[in-house]
VOBA-1610 file (N, C-alpha, C; in pm, whole numbers, padded with zeros to 5 digits, always signed):
BEGIN
Met-02202+01168+00592Met-02142+01340+00518Met-02058+01323+00426Thr-02117+01423+00275Thr-02083+01439+00195Thr-02039+01590+00109His-01928+01598+00063His-01897+01732+00019His-01914+01744-00128Ser-01942+01856-00164Ser-01916+01886-00334Ser-01777+01870-00377Ala-01684+01878-00308Ala-01555+01845-00293Ala-01500+01751-00373His-01592+01638-00312His-01591+01448-00366His-01585+01458-00526Asn-01661+01512-00579Asn-01607+01559-00762Asn-01509+01632-00832Asp-01411+01647-00747Asp-01248+01763-00721Asp-01185+01633-00761Thr-01163+01628-00911Thr-00989+01492-00881Thr-00816+01549-00863Arg-00844+01685-00853Arg-00696+01739-00864Arg-00642+01737-00757Leu-00519+01759-00762Leu-00430+01722-00615Leu-00410+01831-00562Gln-00486+01827-00406Gln-00513+01954-00302Gln-00339+01934-00269Trp-00271+02053-00281Trp-00142+02024-00269Trp-00126+02114-00089Lys-00242+02191-00075Lys-00268+02216+00116Lys-00256+02126+00199Trp-00307+02003+00110Trp-00334+01868+00234Trp-00216+01759+00195Val-00128+01787+00103Val-00022+01685+00083Val+00074+01764+00186Ile+00094+01941+00180Ile+00122+01946+00269Ile+00140+01948+00413Leu+00010+01949+00469Leu-00024+01901+00557Leu-00077+01719+00625Ser-00005+01676+00515Ser+00028+01519+00543Ser+00167+01552+00608Val+00251+01585+00554Val+00351+01589+00546Val+00403+01627+00720Ile+00354+01741+00718Ile+00384+01801+00888Ile+00279+01696+00924Ala+00198+01636+00949Ala+00122+01580+01049Ala+00192+01410+01037Gly+00252+01389+00908Gly+00330+01258+00881Gly+00443+01272+00960Leu+00518+01371+00982Leu+00659+01394+01031Leu+00621+01412+01157Ile+00513+01439+01203Ile+00510+01464+01361Ile+00509+01321+01418Ile+00412+01229+01371Ile+00359+01140+01393Ile+00438+01007+01425Val+00467+01045+01232Val+00588+00880+01255Val+00703+00927+01323Gly+00758+01049+01295Gly+00886+01084+01380Gly+00906+01048+01468Ser+00779+01069+01557Ser+00846+01127+01707Ser+00788+00939+01754Ser+00702+00879+01679Ser+00681+00718+01698Ser+00810+00639+01680Tyr+00903+00653+01577Tyr+01035+00632+01591Tyr+01077+00636+01681Phe+01101+00754+01710Phe+01263+00830+01842Phe+01190+00761+01946Ile+01066+00765+02005Ile+01010+00774+02082Ile+01025+00585+02107Val+01047+00514+02015Val+01060+00388+02042Val+01196+00344+02028Ala+01255+00387+01924Ala+01389+00293+01893Ala+01502+00338+01968Pro+01519+00399+02077Pro+01597+00370+02179Pro+01583+00258+02266Thr+01456+00190+02311Thr+01443+00112+02383Thr+01405-00035+02288Phe+01363-00030+02177Phe+01312-00180+02090Phe+01397-00151+02021His+01539-00236+02001His+01640-00227+01882His+01599-00307+01767Ser+01490-00391+01763Ser+01445-00457+01667Ser+01406-00352+01558Gly+01495-00388+01445Gly+01407-00366+01311Gly+01285-00354+01268Gln+01225-00497+01331Gln+01135-00502+01258Gln+01023-00450+01344Val+01057-00453+01492Val+00960-00336+01541Val+00985-00189+01534Gln+01085-00143+01487Gln+01107-00009+01462Gln+01039+00053+01304Val+01016-00089+01233Val+00970-00023+01090Val+00851-00055+01115Ile+00753-00168+01194Ile+00569-00147+01180Ile+00567-00042+01298Val+00680+00006+01328Val+00598+00137+01454Val+00625+00243+01346Met+00694+00262+01289Met+00697+00417+01172Met+00563+00328+01046Leu+00562+00235+00957Leu+00462+00230+00894Leu+00273+00221+00963Val+00296+00200+01093Val+00124+00216+01142Val+00120+00392+01170Gly+00235+00473+01149Gly+00243+00562+01217Gly+00163+00618+01090Phe+00199+00601+00954Phe+00166+00647+00837Phe-00019+00620+00826Ile-00094+00507+00873Ile-00197+00454+00856Ile-00280+00568+00951Val-00233+00599+01072Val-00297+00696+01142Val-00293+00852+01081Thr-00190+00892+00977Thr-00177+01036+00941Thr-00271+00981+00861Gly-00263+00934+00719Gly-00335+00917+00653Gly-00482+00890+00673Thr-00512+00850+00779Thr-00650+00842+00848Thr-00682+00952+00906Ile-00589+01066+00999Ile-00658+01161+00985Ile-00630+01283+00884Ile-00566+01268+00749Ile-00618+01346+00653Ile-00711+01293+00570Gly-00763+01212+00584Gly-00898+01135+00508Gly-00979+01203+00522Tyr-01017+01177+00689Tyr-01125+01232+00730Tyr-01115+01390+00748Tyr-01051+01456+00800Tyr-01043+01622+00825Tyr-01021+01669+00674Ser-00960+01626+00594Ser-01042+01711+00436Ser-01168+01636+00367Pro-01188+01805+00301Pro-01308+01780+00268Pro-01285+01755+00118Gly-01389+01652+00041Gly-01362+01566-00071Gly-01256+01434-00049Ile-01226+01415-00131Ile-01149+01274-00134Ile-01010+01307-00161Thr-00908+01229-00037Thr-00771+01347-00033Thr-00723+01191-00047Ile-00712+01075-00071Ile-00661+00940-00061Ile-00514+01001-00138Asn-00526+01046-00248Asn-00377+01055-00313Asn-00326+01162-00257Glu-00402+01250-00146Glu-00278+01359-00096Glu-00195+01275+00046Ala-00275+01201+00065Ala-00216+01125+00161Ala-00156+01023+00131Ser-00135+00997+00025Ser-00050+00911-00037Ser+00132+00971-00091Val+00113+01071-00194Val+00217+01144-00167Val+00297+01178-00092Gly+00174+01248+00039Gly+00242+01314+00197Gly+00317+01171+00231Gly+00233+01089+00210Gly+00350+00923+00287Gly+00473+00927+00207Ala+00470+00954+00042Ala+00618+00896+00018Ala+00687+01075+00055Leu+00664+01155+00085Leu+00721+01236+00114Leu+00757+01272+00237Val+00717+01177+00306Val+00747+01195+00455Val+00843+01066+00505Met+00826+00964+00440Met+00928+00836+00424Met+01053+00892+00356Leu+01070+00954+00270Leu+01208+01004+00169Leu+01296+01066+00311Val+01171+01150+00418Val+01268+01239+00489Val+01280+01156+00583Met+01245+01031+00664Met+01276+00964+00746Met+01361+00915+00707Leu+01395+00845+00586Leu+01524+00743+00531Leu+01624+00856+00573Phe+01606+00938+00537Phe+01739+01061+00532Phe+01759+01087+00663Leu+01651+01083+00763Leu+01679+01136+00889Leu+01768+01026+00966Leu+01741+00880+00930Leu+01792+00776+00971Leu+01956+00727+00905Phe+01968+00811+00813Phe+02111+00772+00796Phe+02158+00913+00875Ile+02157+01009+00835Ile+02228+01155+00930Ile+02214+01138+01081Thr+02168+01076+01147Thr+02120+01043+01275Thr+02225+00876+01276Lys+02287+00804+01159Lys+02339+00680+01212Lys+02224+00586+01287Ala+02112+00559+01295Ala+02060+00493+01340Ala+02116+00349+01295Glu+02055+00297+01444Glu+02151+00163+01439Glu+02079+00056+01311Ile+01932+00081+01263Ile+01881-00004+01107Ile+01966+00058+01039His+02068-00016+00932His+02101+00039+00832His+02020-00073+00702Phe+01921+00023+00572Phe+01857-00040+00495Phe+01994-00039+00333Ser+01952-00165+00298Ser+02031-00152+00102Ser+01913-00075+00049Ala+01967-00022-00072Ala+01910+00065-00109Ala+01755+00025-00155Ala+01749-00153-00202Ala+01620-00243-00246Ala+01512-00217-00103Ile+01568-00211-00010Ile+01488-00216+00092Ile+01430-00085+00140Asn+01526+00042+00149Asn+01476+00181+00126Asn+01331+00196+00042Phe+01378+00155-00107Phe+01234+00162-00203Phe+01113+00103-00178Leu+01176+00015-00080Leu+01001-00104-00014Leu+00944-00065+00053Leu+01007+00031+00152Leu+00992+00119+00248Leu+00891+00239+00223Leu+00931+00221+00110Leu+00931+00405+00046Leu+00768+00376-00039Ile+00784+00227-00119Ile+00656+00186-00123Ile+00571+00168-00034Leu+00600+00079+00054Leu+00508+00061+00212Leu+00451+00168+00255Gly+00570+00298+00304Gly+00490+00409+00333Gly+00355+00501+00244Val+00365+00484+00130Val+00262+00510-00025Val+00157+00422+00076Gly+00170+00263+00034Gly+00049+00181+00076Gly-00011+00243+00237Phe+00061+00226+00304Phe+00000+00244+00427Phe-00066+00341+00468Ser-00031+00488+00374Ser-00055+00587+00360Ser-00238+00624+00280Trp-00218+00500+00232Trp-00332+00517+00101Trp-00458+00438+00186Val-00409+00366+00259Val-00533+00243+00341Val-00561+00344+00429Gly-00441+00407+00544Gly-00521+00544+00591Gly-00598+00601+00582Gly-00573+00642+00449Gly-00670+00786+00366Gly-00790+00685+00332Trp-00789+00576+00300Trp-00944+00511+00270Trp-00978+00542+00346Ala-00950+00438+00477Ala-01039+00479+00625Ala-01080+00567+00693Gly-00986+00676+00680Gly-01011+00810+00692Gly-01166+00871+00655Glu-01138+00852+00500Glu-01255+00905+00425Glu-01401+00835+00454Lys-01369+00673+00487Lys-01508+00590+00507Lys-01553+00678+00644Phe-01487+00686+00746Phe-01522+00775+00856Phe-01550+00903+00809Gln-01531+00980+00760Gln-01604+01098+00700Gln-01723+01129+00578Gly-01754+00972+00569Gly-01868+00956+00512Gly-01910+00986+00387Asp-01930+00911+00292Asp-01938+00897+00131Asp-02062+00828+00064Asp-02103+00826-00052Asp-02222+00839-00107Asp-02299+00696-00054Thr-02286+00613-00039Thr-02308+00550+00039Thr-02382+00510+00229Ser-02340+00592+00253Ser-02355+00657+00421Ser-02524+00642+00476Ala-02579+00737+00313Ala-02760+00756+00372Ala-02817+00667+00335Ala-02794+00553+00286Ala-02830+00421+00242Ala-02780+00265+00392Glu-02682+00312+00421Glu-02598+00242+00520Glu-02719+00238+00629Ala-02776+00372+00665Ala-02816+00423+00794Ala-02921+00349+00816Lys-02968+00270+00671Lys-03143+00225+00704Lys-03070+00057+00721Asn-02973+00047+00646Asn-02972-00107+00650Asn-02930-00152+00731Gln-02949-00291+00747Gln-02941-00371+00920Gln-02865-00490+00897Lys-02797-00462+00722Lys-02721-00570+00672Lys-02570-00571+00780Phe-02483-00672+00771Phe-02394-00702+00789Phe-02272-00624+00751Leu-02182-00498+00770Leu-02084-00434+00646Leu-01990-00466+00691Trp-01916-00553+00597Trp-01740-00575+00560Trp-01650-00441+00596Lys-01728-00350+00535Lys-01672-00232+00515Lys-01596-00167+00627Trp-01721-00163+00737Trp-01648-00139+00921Trp-01589-00244+00963Val-01552-00382+00856Val-01511-00465+00987Val-01358-00396+00894Ile-01313-00400+00810Ile-01216-00363+00759Ile-01131-00231+00743Val-01216-00140+00790Val-01157+00013+00866Val-01137-00043+01057Gly-01242-00124+01099Gly-01186-00155+01274Gly-01029-00200+01228Val-01030-00353+01138Val-00895-00385+01189Val-00811-00306+01123Ile-00788-00203+01020Ile-00702-00104+00984Ile-00664-00002+01101Val-00739-00010+01165Val-00731+00140+01263Val-00671+00061+01384Cys-00774-00058+01415Cys-00723-00145+01527Cys-00572-00161+01560Phe-00524-00254+01423Phe-00355-00261+01434Phe-00293-00150+01429Ala-00287-00065+01395Ala-00227+00086+01394Ala-00261+00137+01549Leu-00351+00088+01581Leu-00342+00146+01747Leu-00241+00072+01802Asn-00288-00029+01816Asn-00216-00181+01899Asn-00093-00139+01858Ile-00036-00189+01784Ile+00105-00115+01771Ile+00167-00001+01864Leu+00115+00095+01805Leu+00126+00230+01856Leu+00099+00215+02014Phe-00011+00197+02072Phe+00003+00225+02164Phe+00107+00127+02288Val+00100+00027+02246Val+00172-00121+02304Val+00312-00075+02301Phe+00363-00003+02218Phe+00518+00024+02215Phe+00543+00119+02288Ile+00472+00237+02274Ile+00520+00370+02311Ile+00439+00374+02422Leu+00351+00327+02509Leu+00331+00312+02616Leu+00498+00194+02730Ser+00465+00108+02650Ser+00583+00031+02693Ser+00736+00080+02721Lys+00727+00187+02621Lys+00840+00263+02628Lys+00867+00375+02720Leu+00769+00421+02759Leu+00744+00556+02849Leu+00784+00443+03005Phe+00684+00339+03021Phe+00688+00317+03132Phe+00726+00212+03177Leu+00871+00171+03155Leu+00925+00054+03187Leu+00940+00019+03294Val+00962+00059+03365Val+00935-00026+03523Val+00802-00129+03535His+00674-00092+03439His+00541-00142+03459His+00541-00210+03314Val+00630-00229+03227Val+00671-00273+03082Val+00467-00337+03069Phe+00490-00462+03106Phe+00370-00539+03083Phe+00269-00501+03136Lys+00265-00386+03266Lys+00103-00414+03295Lys+00094-00287+03189Phe+00170-00181+03114Phe+00103-00042+03050Phe+00094-00146+02927Ala+00185-00246+02858Ala+00145-00294+02762Ala+00014-00345+02737Phe-00005-00397+02842Phe-00187-00440+02817Phe-00294-00341+02840Ile-00272-00198+02900Ile-00319-00124+02904Ile-00354-00054+02743Gly-00242-00068+02717Gly-00231+00020+02566Gly-00280-00096+02482Phe-00247-00217+02487Phe-00364-00250+02431Phe-00507-00283+02430Ile-00551-00293+02591Ile-00728-00247+02651Ile-00735-00135+02529Ile-00667-00063+02535Ile-00726+00111+02528Ile-00722+00114+02323Ser-00641+00008+02262Ser-00654+00066+02115Ser-00758+00013+02099Phe-00868-00140+02149Phe-00982-00205+02102Phe-01121-00112+02180Val-01100-00060+02246Val-01183+00076+02308Val-01198+00153+02193Val-01072+00242+02162Val-01114+00350+02089Val-01153+00295+01945Thr-01110+00193+01907Thr-01115+00141+01761Thr-01278+00087+01728Gly-01347+00072+01870Gly-01484-00013+01859Gly-01586+00159+01861Phe-01495+00268+01953Phe-01561+00379+01967Phe-01591+00445+01830Leu-01465+00473+01773Leu-01514+00520+01658Leu-01589+00453+01589Val-01548+00344+01545Val-01643+00252+01431Val-01800+00290+01434Gly-01787+00267+01598Gly-02029+00246+01637Gly-02032+00426+01607Tyr-01939+00548+01641Tyr-01977+00636+01665Tyr-01995+00685+01507Lys-01899+00702+01416Lys-01889+00705+01296Lys-01961+00669+01175Ser-02001+00517+01206Ser-02046+00446+01087Ser-02203+00468+01133Pro-02264+00483+00992Pro-02398+00534+01006Pro-02467+00372+01034Gly-02600+00429+01114Gly-02670+00324+01191Gly-02620+00223+01280Val-02700+00127+01293Val-02613+00033+01457Val-02484-00030+01373Thr-02367+00009+01443Thr-02255-00124+01403Thr-02180-00209+01514Leu-02224-00289+01562Leu-02198-00282+01677Leu-02126-00412+01664Lys-02180-00578+01575Lys-02129-00634+01540Lys-01972-00650+01458Glu-01901-00561+01353Glu-01827-00492+01261Glu-01709-00471+01344Pro-01731-00371+01431Pro-01635-00366+01512Pro-01608-00444+01609Ala-01662-00564+01675Ala-01610-00676+01725Ala-01557-00726+01652Val-01586-00753+01533Val-01532-00893+01392Val-01395-00833+01413Ala-01419-00706+01399Ala-01303-00660+01324Ala-01169-00663+01513Gly-01185-00633+01614Gly-01145-00638+01673Gly-01097-00795+01686Leu-01125-00930+01680Leu-01094-01016+01680Leu-01014-01044+01547Leu-01025-00971+01475Leu-00908-01003+01329Leu-00791-00947+01357Ala-00791-00840+01419Ala-00670-00744+01489Ala-00562-00807+01538Val-00669-00857+01678Val-00592-00991+01727Val-00501-01096+01675Leu-00568-01138+01502Leu-00529-01273+01465Leu-00389-01168+01435Leu-00424-01049+01312Leu-00269-00983+01286Leu-00194-00997+01366Asp-00236-00945+01440Asp-00113-00891+01579Asp-00060-01045+01585Trp-00098-01127+01583Trp-00053-01276+01588Trp+00074-01285+01488Val+00012-01306+01370Val+00074-01314+01245Val+00211-01253+01288Tyr+00191-01149+01310Tyr+00348-01028+01304Tyr+00441-01083+01425Leu+00380-01126+01547Leu+00452-01178+01646Leu+00544-01272+01652Arg+00448-01384+01528Arg+00506-01512+01524Arg+00618-01485+01396Tyr+00558-01422+01291Tyr+00628-01475+01126Tyr+00696-01349+01108Ile+00710-01251+01201Ile+00763-01110+01161Ile+00914-01111+01268Ile+00885-01145+01403Ile+00955-01113+01478Ile+00974-01200+01554Ser+00925-01359+01523Ser+00941-01490+01542Ser+00938-01492+01675Leu+00824-01412+01763Leu+00763-01427+01933Leu+00657-01533+01886Arg+00689-01686+01983Arg+00617-01761+02012Arg+00490-01730+02050Val+00378-01711+02097Val+00266-01650+02154Val+00173-01805+02190Pro+00186-01855+02335Pro+00139-01959+02351Pro-00016-01983+02327Gly-00123-02070+02310Gly-00218-02049+02298Gly-00326-02014+02373Leu-00318-02009+02491Leu-00388-02015+02621Leu-00370-01829+02569Tyr-00278-01751+02542Tyr-00287-01647+02501Tyr-00314-01561+02449Leu-00305-01671+02338Leu-00370-01635+02152Leu-00558-01649+02215Thr-00602-01728+02300Thr-00722-01768+02303Thr-00783-01635+02349Val-00711-01610+02505Val-00756-01507+02589Val-00781-01351+02475Gly-00641-01332+02502Gly-00674-01194+02336Gly-00759-01250+02233Leu-00823-01307+02157Leu-00932-01338+02059Leu-01075-01256+02176Ile-01094-01300+02292Ile-01211-01286+02325Ile-01177-01138+02391Ile-01092-01088+02457Ile-01092-00948+02470Ile-01065-00827+02394Gly-01005-00918+02237Gly-01058-00826+02148Gly-01157-00787+02093Phe-01270-00922+02049Phe-01370-00909+02053Phe-01459-00842+02181Met-01468-00869+02253Met-01529-00795+02396Met-01560-00633+02412Ile-01388-00613+02393Ile-01372-00468+02463Ile-01362-00394+02329Ser-01391-00468+02206Ser-01391-00390+02093Ser-01571-00357+02019Leu-01649-00497+02098Leu-01801-00454+02126Leu-01828-00317+02218Phe-01788-00328+02337Phe-01778-00200+02456Phe-01803-00110+02411Gly-01675-00094+02337Gly-01621+00054+02217Gly-01739+00065+02148Ala-01791-00003+02040Ala-01839+00014+02002Ala-01986+00085+02027Trp-02035-00006+02143Trp-02186+00062+02209Trp-02156+00171+02269Leu-02032+00208+02343Leu-01995+00330+02379Leu-02023+00456+02254Gly-01997+00420+02166Gly-01977+00513+02004Gly-02128+00481+01984Glu-02201+00354+01975Glu-02355+00421+01919Glu-02428+00514+02049Lys-02450+00487+02166Lys-02468+00567+02285Lys-02433+00713+02246Tyr-02323+00749+02207Tyr-02229+00888+02182Tyr-02340+00953+02059Gln-02311+00872+01951Gln-02375+00924+01850Gln-02550+00962+01830Gln-02591+00842+01922Gln-02757+00852+01957Gln-02778+01009+02080Ser-02686+01064+02113Ser-02663+01192+02189Ser-02675+01304+02125Val-02585+01280+02012Val-02559+01385+01964Val-02647+01406+01820Val-02722+01383+01786Val-02813+01317+01690Val-02941+01408+01719Pro-02967+01516+01677Pro-03090+01598+01654Pro-03234+01514+01710Lys-03287+01533+01773Lys-03388+01457+01786Lys-03509+01526+01730Val-03637+01428+01633Val-03696+01478+01577Val-03863+01547+01635Thr-03887+01654+01669Thr-04026+01620+01725Thr-04139+01633+01639Val-04245+01622+01657Val-04379+01589+01567Val-04469+01734+01693
//
């Protein structure tokens, strides 16, 4: 799907404003849900940042034309508001001016990445060619990794917070749901048949999760758990992609002769 507005390079302030509203709801609610339980600054920051990815993806997908810049500007404004809220609410995490500036840059960057993914879901000038192309498309692997990592973080930490009595069970449920949703979205919104791409994306998303756990919050994950996670990420994403492809086929008008 493409729009004539793709050629319009002017900043659309309507979508900047909507990006700010959506961002404050998604980023703000994610942070304030998770923060009272997870006191680690690394956890609180990553939950905020993936919220920018989700917001950017929504804006990029629903807005006509290319609105990556709008998502990025909205991300900057949302981060400024969040930093102000953290200050006035006397949040447990306190950052220096340098870290605050870095967070501002990251908020813009993560919003841009989400906006780009949303634009790919919306469709561009390459969509028609992709529908006839049977080659493996790394573009959809990248989109899948972006979306899957963001959903992994949000679903796992938010469900863990909401169901503390069964924290590990619901963290695992959130983990599974994120792969199903990612596979479904990529399978449904990508032109043609894309089963392998979201499956590989699920694999890479698990590796990205492991890097975050091991090197950001210094949590050692046993090799067996990592191996099982890789298998689950691949298989469940593949299953989600299959569901997405089936749904895509069901909504495509049938050609009658």
